[in-house]
N, C-alpha and C positions, 0 to 999 in steps of 0.2 A: 229200658226205655227206649222208644223209638227215635229213628235218625229225622233229623229235619229234610223237607222234602224239596226237589229242585225241579223247576219246568224248563225246558229251553225251546224256544220260538227261533226259528231259521229263515231268515230271509235270503233271498238270492241263489248263487249258483251253485254247483256241485262241490266246489272248494270249500264254500261253508259248509255243507253237508258232512263233510269229511271233517272239518275242523270243529263241528258238534260232536262226531263222534269221537274225537280225540278228548273232549271234554268230559265226554259222558264216562270215558273208560279210565279218567283220571281220578274221578269221585271215590273216597273212600269212606267219610264220614256223613254222607248224604243218600238219601233214597230217590231215585228218578220218580215222576209222576208224570201222567198224561192229562192230568187236570190243573189247569192252571190257576183255577181259584183255590185250590187246597196247597198251592205252593207256599213255602216260606220265603223260596228266593225264585226269580224268575231270570232267565239269563237271556237276553236278547242279542243273538247272533246277527248281526245287523249288514244290510246292504246299503251302499252310499252311489252306485255307478250312475244314478238320475236324481236330478232334484226331486222327480216322483218318488225314488226310493227312499230317500231322507224322509219324505212327507208321510210313506206307509209306515217306516219305522217310528215316527214320532206318533203316529195315530195310535199305533198298537200300545206305545208306551203309556200315553194318555188313557188309552181305553182299561188296560190291565190296572194302572193306579186306581180307578173307580171302581172296579171289578173286585180287586183283591187290594186294599190299602195298606194290609199290614206287611205286604210282600216285600222282600229286598230286590229293587229291580236293578240288575248289573248290565250294563252295555258293553258289548262284544262285537269284534268284527270289523268291517271296513269303516263304518259309521263312527267307530269310537275314535279314529284318527282324524275324520274330517269334521262331525259336529260334537263328539263326546265333551270337550271342554265348555261348548256353551250348554249343553243339556245338564251336565254337572255344574256349572255356575249358576244356571237356574232351578236347581232344586228338581229336575225331572227325574234323575236317577241316584240311586243309592252310591252307585260306584261305576267307574269305567275301567275296563282292561283293554290292552292292546294286544296286537296279532302275537306278540313274543311271551305274552303271558299267560296264554291258555294251558298250558302242560302244569301251570300251578294254581288250577282253578279250586281244589281241593282246601287248600290254604286261603285263598283270596273270599272264598265265599264264608270263611269265618271269621272276616274283619268285623268287628264290634262297631268301628266307625265309616262314615264316608270316605271314600277312595278315590283318587284318580292314579290309577298304575298303567300308563300308556306303554313302557318299555320301550323297543327299538323297531327298526324294519330290516335288521339283517339275521334276525333269527331263523332256525331251520329246525323243524320238530324231529325229534328222535322217538317218540310214543309209536308203539306197535300196538294197533287197534286189532282185538282179537274177535270182536263180533260187530256186526251192524244192526243197532235196534230197528227191528220191523221191514228189514230189508232182505232179499234173495240176491241180490248182485252187491259188490262190494265196489266202493268209490276209494281209488288209491291216489293220494296226492304224491306227486312226485318231483314237484318244483313250487316254486314261490316267485311272485315278483315279475316283473316286465320291464324290458329295456326300449320297447319299442315308445314312441312320442306321438301318438294319433291325436289329431287336433281334438277330438270330442272327448277323450278320454281321461279320467279321474284317479284310474287305479293305480299306476305306477307309484303317485305320491301316497297312496294310503297301503299298499302292499310292498314298495320298495322295488329296488331293481331284482332282475333276475337270478336266482340261486338255486340249484338243485339239490333236492335231497340224496343223502350219500346212496351209490348203487346197493351196497348191503342192507341198508335201512328198508328200502323198497322190496328186495327180495325176501328178507325176512318176514317182512309185512305179508306179503302174499301166500308166502308157504303157511304161514300161520292160520291164515285166512283159508285157504284151500284144504287143510288138514281139519279146518271145521267146520266144511262141506259147501263151501263157496266155490261156485264153477265159471261165475263171468265176474270179470274186472275190468272197470271203467278207470284209466289213468286221467286224472285230471290235475289241475294246476292255473295259476294265473296265466301264463304263457307255456301249455304244454309243449310243443314243439322245440322250445329253447333248452327242452332237457339235456345234460350233460355238457353242455358247452363250457362249464367251468371246472369240469372234471375229467376232461379229455375222452368224455363218451359221447352217446347221442341216443335219440329215440329209438331208432332200430337196433343198436346195441343192446339196449335194455331190453326191447320187445323178444329178442332172440334168448336171452336168458331168462326171462319170466316164463316164456313159452315151454321151457324145460321143465317146469315145476310141476310135480305130481297134483293131479286134480285141477289143474288149468285147463278149462275148456274153451271159454273165449275170453278174447281181451277187444276192448274197446279203447277207442283214445278219445281225448275230448278235443276241443277246437284246434286246429292246427292253421299255420299261416303258410300260404302258396310256396313262399322263399323256403320253407323248413322241410319240404319234402324232396329230398335229394335221392340220389341213384339207389344208394344203399337202402332206402326204405322202401322204394320201388321193386326191389328184389323179393322181399316179405309178402306181396299181395297176393299170390297163391296158396300160401299157408293156410290150413284148414283152420286153426285158433284166430285167426284174424277176423273179426267183425266185417261181414261186406259192407260197411257202411263208412264214411270217413265225412267230418263235419270241418270244411276246409272255409276259414273267415276271409270272404271277400269284401264284405261291407258294401261294394257297390259295383257297377259295370260299365260306368262314365270315366273315362280316364282323368276329364276334368275334374271331377268330384273327387277321385282317388287321391288327386295332387292336393286339391284344397283340404282333404281330411289327414294330409300327411302319411298316406298308406306307403307301403314299400314294393305293392303288387300292381300289374296293370293288366288289361282284360286280354290282350292278344297271348302272353305267356298263362294266364289263369286258365283261358279256353282249351289250349293245347294240352295243359296238365289235367283238366277234367276230362277231356275227351280219351286221354290214356287210361284213367282211372276207371271210366265209363265201360271201355272196351274191355278192362279187367273183370269186369261183372261187379263193379261197386256201385252202391246208390250212396247220391253224393247231397249232403245239406251245406247250408251256408248262412252267416250273419249277414243281414242288409240292414242298413240305416237309411229308412224313407224321410225327406223332408230337410236334409241336415242344410246348414245355410250355404247359400250358393247354388242349389239345386234347382235352377230355371227350368221352362219346360222344353227348350232344346235337350238338355243334360237328361232329363226324365225320359224321353221320347227315346234318346239313344240308349238309354239303359235298358228300357224295355224291351226294344229290339234285338238287343244282344241277350238278354235273358230267355227269350223264345227259344234261341239257338243253343242254349246253355244245356247239358244235360244234367240238371238239377232234379232233385227229389224231395227235398226238404228245404225250409227255410225257417230262420229266427228274423222275424222281420221286425224293425223296431221304428216307431215313428220317433225323429230325433227330438230329444229333451234337453234343453240347455242344462249345462251342468256348471255351476261355479267354478272359476279357479281353472278352468280349460281354455285353450287358445280359440275353439270354435265359440265359445260364451262371448268372446268379443267382436266376433265377425257379424258385417251387417248381411245384409241381402237373405234374411229369414224368409221362410216359407209359411204359408197362412196354416193354419190348424187343418180346415177345413179341406185343403188341397192336398195336404201330407195324409189326412185320413184318407181320402179318395185314392191316393196312389198305394198306400198300404194296403186297401183293399184289391186293386188290380193287380198287385204282386202277387199277394197270398192266394187269390183265385187262380193264377196263373200257376203257380206252382203246386196248389190242390189238384189241379188237372194232370200235372206231369205226373204227380204222385200216385194218382189214381190209374193212369196208363202203365207205369214201373209196374205195381201191385197185380196189375190184370196181367201181366206178362210175366210175373214170378209167383205163381201162386201154388207151386209144389216144391217140396225139398226145403220145406222152411222149418227151421231148427228155434224153437220157441223155449224160451224160459219163463214159466209161470210165476208170476210176481205176486199176484193178490187174486181174490175172489171169494165169493160165498153163494150158496144155494145153487150150485151147479153150473155158475159162470164164473170162467178164470181168464185173466187177461195177462199177456206178457209180450215182450218184443223179438220178432224174428233177428235173422242175422243182418237183414237189410235196415235195421230200426223202425220197422212198422209195426205198430200195436196189433195184436191177433185177440180176439174173443174166442174162447172156446166153452163150448159146450159139453159139461159129462155129467154122469151120474157117479163117478169116482173122485176120491178126495185126489186134488193134483197139485195142490200148492208147493213151490218150489221144484216142482218136476220140469224135466227138459222132454218135449215131446218133437218127433219129426213127423209133419203134417205135409200130406200129399194130395188133399183134397180141400183146398181152402177157396172160400168165394169172397170175392172182391168186389165190394160196392163204394157208392163215394164216402160212405159214412166209417169205412174200414174194412178189415179182413175178418172172416168169421169162419169157425169149423166145429165139428162135432168130433168128439172123441170116445171110443169106448175100447177098453181091453179084449 
């Protein structure tokens, strides 16, 4: 007798990607499928970071209900804590499960009656994931939750306060995956840089221990806050296993806006930090919110002038989207959508040019892990987190390449490879 089939739909961040892998690894009485229309159950691992994210999740739930009306739709992820009760009451989903329940997924999916099992926001996973389905890099969740109170952000209320995974659990996780052939590890979480503060440890201490595990070739770190990069961390910058790219969440470069956003960073110290990291040979990315309430023309012009001088190579730029339940949602002095759109375009064009100039200056000695490809065209990321497209007649999926003759154009990096 065949097992019932489960399809996972994942929205949002790397933390959600890891959580989906946790749920997949816990299945015993079900079979994974990549065809949502043949699934007996569809688990929607949702994102709720903006009202738009909520809309995307609702849209997907409505669509899958039409395409596969017999499937049991189960809402998981951050949206279960913000919108789950309403969706369940309206009969849009068969069940709702909170973050703390995902390790019970095998039993939950066997429930014959509709359920609302929200759990709590103090849970820390203990699951050791042995494989990452369809990936050559491994995402390792090292912590959960956030203690910051940024004006625009709903995440602390749906993920809970900052809490770290036990060091021995993280080490066991990496050791298992390294033994199974994974060489690159991305440390992720809700607020990664807060790792260890509740265990008498730190991100730097964890990195040192992970680097000593056989098979670990490169470690990337998710988004860090400027205030979390301390002297102990700076001492690791020259280590060969450190990916030469750091993503440091600034959110803005106007001090007025940083204060309105209730951020802990300010531009002068941010610039000093970025210049030190750039001199150490690092590509630098950031998050930046455009069009947040209070961003008048003077604040925007100041922000752009400062961005010109900042050694930035990557950006996740977001046009502000109102999030019900946050302090920013109650603020006046909003920015018109067309103005925010124009500012977003101006910002991304500036950083795209910076990235192009960086790639032209770093076109050799690139260590690339090829993640996907077909018909002789493969793609992967170098140590600077720039995508490289490689053309080759060899089978290269999952291989590490050292490339010294890479051409950089405005579309990306390209190389030919032959054994």
